[in-house]
C-alpha positions as CSV (number, residue, x, y, z in Angstrom):
1,M,26.2,-7.6,-10.4
2,S,28.5,-9.5,-8.1
3,I,27.6,-12.4,-6.0
4,H,28.0,-10.3,-2.8
5,S,25.3,-8.0,-3.9
6,I,22.5,-10.5,-3.8
7,R,20.7,-8.2,-1.3
8,I,17.5,-8.1,-3.3
9,P,14.9,-7.2,-1.0
10,L,8.1,-7.2,-6.4
11,F,5.1,-8.1,-6.6
12,A,5.1,-11.6,-8.0
13,A,3.6,-13.0,-5.0
14,L,1.0,-10.6,-4.1
15,L,-1.7,-13.0,-4.4
16,L,-0.5,-13.9,-1.0
17,A,-1.5,-10.6,0.5
18,G,-5.2,-11.7,1.0
19,T,-4.2,-14.7,3.4
20,A,-3.9,-14.4,6.9
21,W,-0.6,-12.6,8.0
22,Q,1.1,-11.0,11.0
23,A,3.8,-8.3,10.9
24,H,6.6,-8.3,13.1
25,A,10.0,-6.5,13.1
26,H,13.5,-8.5,13.2
27,G,11.8,-11.4,11.2
28,V,9.8,-12.8,13.9
29,A,7.1,-15.8,13.2
30,G,5.7,-17.2,16.3
31,A,8.6,-18.0,18.7
32,R,11.0,-18.0,15.8
33,V,13.4,-15.0,15.0
34,F,15.1,-14.9,11.6
35,I,18.4,-13.3,12.1
36,S,19.8,-10.8,9.4
37,T,22.2,-12.7,6.8
38,L,25.0,-11.3,5.1
39,Q,25.0,-12.8,1.7
40,F,21.4,-12.0,0.7
41,D,18.4,-10.0,2.4
42,D,16.4,-11.6,5.1
43,P,12.5,-12.2,4.8
44,A,11.7,-9.3,7.4
45,V,10.4,-5.8,6.7
46,A,12.1,-3.6,9.5
47,D,13.4,-0.5,10.8
48,E,17.0,-1.2,10.9
49,A,20.5,-0.3,9.7
50,T,23.9,-2.0,8.8
51,L,26.8,0.2,10.4
52,P,28.9,-1.1,8.6
53,T,29.4,-4.3,6.6
54,A,32.9,-4.8,5.8
55,S,34.6,-7.6,3.5
56,W,38.1,-8.6,2.7
57,T,39.0,-10.8,-0.3
58,R,42.1,-12.0,-2.1
59,Q,42.8,-12.9,-5.6
60,P,46.0,-14.6,-7.0
61,A,47.9,-13.3,-9.9
62,S,46.4,-14.1,-13.7
63,D,47.6,-13.4,-17.0
64,S,46.6,-9.7,-17.2
65,A,47.2,-8.8,-13.6
66,G,49.2,-9.4,-10.5
67,P,47.8,-10.7,-7.0
68,S,45.1,-8.4,-5.7
69,T,43.3,-7.5,-2.3
70,Q,40.0,-5.9,-2.2
71,L,38.3,-4.3,1.1
72,D,34.8,-3.3,0.7
73,V,32.9,-1.2,3.5
74,S,29.3,-0.5,3.0
75,A,26.1,0.8,4.8
76,S,22.5,0.5,4.6
77,F,19.4,1.6,6.2
78,S,15.9,0.2,6.0
79,K,12.7,2.0,6.9
80,R,9.2,0.7,7.3
81,I,6.5,2.9,5.5
82,T,3.6,0.8,6.7
83,D,3.6,-2.5,8.8
84,R,3.9,-4.5,5.6
85,F,5.9,-2.4,3.4
86,G,9.4,-0.8,3.6
87,V,12.2,0.9,1.7
88,S,16.1,0.7,1.8
89,V,19.1,2.2,0.6
90,A,22.7,0.9,0.5
91,L,26.1,2.7,-0.4
92,G,29.7,1.3,-0.1
93,H,33.2,2.2,-0.6
94,S,35.9,0.0,-2.0
95,W,39.8,-0.2,-1.8
96,L,41.6,-2.3,-4.3
97,A,45.4,-2.9,-4.5
98,T,46.9,-5.0,-7.5
99,G,50.4,-6.2,-7.8
100,G,52.2,-4.0,-10.3
101,D,49.5,-1.5,-10.5
102,K,48.7,1.8,-8.5
103,R,46.2,1.4,-5.6
104,R,42.7,2.4,-6.4
105,N,39.6,3.4,-4.2
106,G,36.1,4.6,-4.9
107,W,32.5,4.5,-4.1
108,Q,30.1,1.6,-5.2
109,N,26.8,2.3,-7.0
110,I,24.0,3.5,-5.0
111,E,21.3,0.7,-4.4
112,L,17.6,1.4,-3.6
113,G,15.0,-1.1,-2.6
114,A,11.7,-1.9,-1.7
115,K,10.1,-5.0,0.1
116,Y,6.4,-6.1,1.0
117,Q,5.8,-8.8,3.6
118,A,3.1,-10.8,2.0
119,Y,2.7,-13.6,4.6
120,V,3.4,-14.8,8.0
121,N,2.2,-17.9,9.8
122,P,3.4,-17.8,13.4
123,E,2.2,-21.4,14.1
124,H,4.4,-22.9,11.5
125,E,7.2,-20.4,11.9
126,F,7.0,-19.3,8.4
127,M,7.2,-16.0,6.4
128,V,7.3,-14.9,2.7
129,S,8.3,-11.4,1.4
130,V,8.6,-10.2,-2.3
131,G,10.8,-7.1,-3.3
132,V,12.8,-5.3,-5.7
133,N,16.2,-3.9,-5.8
134,R,17.7,-1.4,-8.3
135,E,21.4,-0.5,-8.8
136,F,21.8,2.9,-10.5
137,A,24.9,2.9,-12.9
138,R,27.4,5.4,-12.8
139,T,26.9,6.5,-9.5
140,G,29.9,4.8,-8.3
141,T,33.6,4.9,-9.3
142,L,34.4,3.4,-12.4
143,A,38.1,2.9,-11.5
144,I,37.1,0.1,-8.9
145,G,34.8,-1.6,-11.2
146,A,31.3,0.0,-10.5
147,D,29.0,-1.2,-13.1
148,T,28.2,1.1,-16.0
149,V,24.8,-0.5,-16.7
150,S,21.8,-0.3,-14.3
151,T,20.3,-3.5,-13.1
152,T,16.9,-4.2,-11.5
153,A,16.1,-7.5,-9.4
154,P,12.8,-8.5,-8.4
155,S,12.9,-11.4,-5.7
156,I,11.1,-13.6,-3.2
157,S,12.3,-14.3,0.2
158,F,11.3,-16.8,2.7
159,G,12.0,-17.9,6.3
160,K,10.9,-21.3,7.7
161,G,11.7,-22.7,11.2
162,F,11.8,-26.4,12.3
163,G,10.0,-25.8,15.5
164,D,6.9,-27.4,14.4
165,L,8.6,-30.6,13.6
166,P,9.1,-33.8,16.0
167,I,12.9,-33.6,15.8
168,G,14.0,-32.6,19.4
169,D,17.1,-30.9,19.8
170,L,17.0,-30.2,15.9
171,R,13.8,-27.9,16.4
172,P,16.1,-24.8,16.8
173,L,17.2,-25.1,13.1
174,A,15.8,-22.7,10.4
175,L,16.0,-22.3,6.7
176,T,15.9,-18.8,5.0
177,G,16.5,-17.9,1.3
178,Q,15.8,-15.6,-1.5
179,F,15.6,-16.4,-5.2
180,G,15.3,-13.5,-8.0
181,M,16.6,-12.4,-11.4
182,A,19.1,-9.5,-12.0
183,V,17.7,-7.6,-15.2
184,S,20.1,-5.4,-16.9
185,E,18.7,-2.4,-18.7
186,R,21.3,-3.0,-21.7
187,G,21.7,-6.8,-22.4
188,F,25.0,-8.3,-23.5
189,K,25.7,-8.8,-27.1
190,R,28.7,-10.2,-28.7
191,F,29.5,-9.0,-32.2
192,D,31.4,-11.0,-35.0
193,D,34.5,-9.1,-34.6
194,G,34.9,-10.3,-31.2
195,T,33.8,-7.0,-29.4
196,D,30.6,-6.4,-27.3
197,N,28.3,-3.6,-26.4
198,G,29.3,-3.4,-22.9
199,G,26.0,-4.8,-21.6
200,H,25.1,-7.6,-19.2
201,E,23.4,-10.8,-19.3
202,N,20.5,-11.4,-17.1
203,R,21.4,-13.6,-14.2
204,W,19.4,-15.9,-11.9
205,I,20.6,-14.9,-8.2
206,G,19.7,-16.4,-4.9
207,G,21.0,-17.7,-1.6
208,L,20.2,-20.0,1.3
209,S,20.9,-20.0,5.0
210,L,20.8,-22.8,7.5
211,Q,20.7,-21.4,11.0
212,Y,20.8,-22.9,14.7
213,S,19.3,-20.4,17.4
214,L,20.8,-21.6,20.8
215,A,18.2,-18.8,22.3
216,Y,15.4,-21.0,20.6
217,L,17.0,-24.1,22.0
218,Q,17.0,-22.7,25.7
219,S,13.6,-21.3,25.5
220,Q,11.4,-23.7,23.5
221,V,13.3,-27.0,23.6
222,K,15.2,-27.6,26.7
223,D,17.2,-25.2,29.2
224,Y,20.6,-26.4,29.3
225,G,21.6,-23.8,31.6
226,L,24.0,-22.1,29.1
227,P,25.7,-18.8,30.0
228,T,24.1,-15.6,28.6
229,W,26.8,-14.9,26.0
230,L,26.4,-18.5,24.6
231,N,22.5,-18.3,24.6
232,N,22.8,-15.5,22.2
233,L,24.7,-17.0,19.5
234,T,23.4,-18.3,16.1
235,P,25.7,-20.5,14.0
236,L,24.8,-20.5,10.4
237,V,26.1,-21.3,6.9
238,E,25.1,-19.2,4.1
239,V,25.1,-20.4,0.2
240,A,25.0,-17.8,-2.3
241,W,25.0,-17.9,-6.2
242,S,24.7,-16.2,-9.5
243,S,24.3,-17.8,-12.9
244,P,23.3,-16.6,-16.4
245,A,19.8,-16.7,-17.4
246,R,20.7,-17.3,-21.0
247,G,23.8,-17.1,-23.4
248,P,25.8,-15.5,-24.5
249,S,27.2,-14.3,-21.0
250,T,30.3,-12.6,-19.5
251,Q,30.6,-14.7,-16.5
252,P,29.7,-18.3,-15.8
253,M,28.0,-19.5,-12.5
254,Q,29.5,-18.3,-9.3
255,L,29.0,-20.1,-6.2
256,L,30.1,-18.9,-2.5
257,I,29.9,-20.7,0.9
258,A,30.0,-18.6,4.0
259,P,29.7,-20.4,7.4
260,G,29.8,-18.2,10.4
261,V,28.3,-17.0,13.6
262,A,25.8,-14.2,14.9
263,Y,25.5,-12.6,18.1
264,S,22.3,-11.1,19.0
265,G,22.2,-8.3,21.7
266,D,19.0,-6.3,23.0
267,W,19.1,-4.1,20.1
268,Y,21.9,-5.3,17.7
269,Q,23.4,-8.1,15.9
270,V,26.9,-8.9,15.0
271,T,27.9,-11.4,12.5
272,A,31.0,-12.6,11.1
273,E,31.6,-15.2,8.4
274,V,34.4,-16.8,6.3
275,L,34.0,-16.5,2.5
276,I,34.8,-19.8,0.7
277,P,34.6,-20.0,-3.2
278,A,33.1,-23.0,-4.3
279,N,34.2,-22.9,-8.0
280,H,36.8,-21.2,-9.9
281,A,34.7,-18.5,-11.3
282,T,34.2,-17.2,-7.6
283,G,37.8,-17.1,-7.0
284,R,40.7,-19.2,-5.4
285,N,41.1,-17.7,-2.0
286,L,39.3,-17.4,1.3
287,G,37.7,-14.0,2.4
288,V,36.1,-12.6,5.5
289,I,33.1,-10.5,6.2
290,A,31.5,-8.9,9.1
291,E,28.6,-6.7,10.1
292,F,27.3,-4.6,12.8
293,H,23.3,-4.5,12.7
294,V,21.4,-2.3,14.6
295,F,17.4,-2.3,15.2
296,F,15.5,1.1,15.6
297,D,12.5,-0.3,16.8
298,D,14.4,-1.2,20.1
299,I,16.5,2.0,20.1
300,F,13.7,4.4,19.0
301,P,10.5,2.4,19.7
302,K,8.1,5.5,19.4
303,S,9.8,7.4,16.7
304,L,12.4,5.9,14.1
305,G,11.4,2.5,14.9
306,T,7.9,2.8,14.0
307,P,6.1,2.8,10.4
308,V,6.2,6.2,9.0
309,A,2.3,5.8,8.6
310,N,2.1,5.7,12.3
311,W,3.7,9.2,12.8
312,F,0.6,10.8,11.4
313,R,-1.9,9.1,13.7
């Protein structure tokens, strides 16, 4: 599983379900709106889609291959079944060009997910969700590197706004994150002759984002008279990582830093980030990623934007 697929929306925290909570779309906890992040899944259960997410990365030549560039374009769809529980599906296509080799393109593996919003505290702008994501092997194109081993990744996601703290103009800050483990259905083994079984080691995966909402600044802290377009911006920086849970392993720890900005409209969000490898295992060159995100509860508030359970009432 690559560091860019840390979208791991189980049930390790179901004990929270009995406590007080309140379900919202768009990741709302009190006055706080947690925006959708690009390197990992946000803590909200919502009716939404990404149409699309596009990333471009470049790698220098190595001993075995020339310099390469890769373009990934993907789409995902998330649907609430109840106010607390939702499911998702994601599919993408990749174009790979390597110096001295023919160009390749093909489909990425299909991913399905499920997520349960376990707890929301509006007063303290806090929410927790638990979920699981499954990547189905051999549903993509092997020539562009689609995995031949399926992976299941349970995780826990959270969001915490700083609006309840006495920190003045820093109250618009918010922290979101996700932590989990990618469990391979065939574990990695290396034989005495130097060959291996083609499996993957289990890996710790996760991410953090620090966000500063100018809309929160204007409405909850102080109105500085910002123009509407500026008021809708949320600067952010994301950090995503993946590391072996045990040895032996096929890849060392990967660490990525992604600063960017999100623009939130009435029914959509547009986000762009720069991809900065933070260690050699992640890469040597900068990349870019951008996403167009739509919220169905704003577009179709009486049909697609409501939980499936409500359709039959």
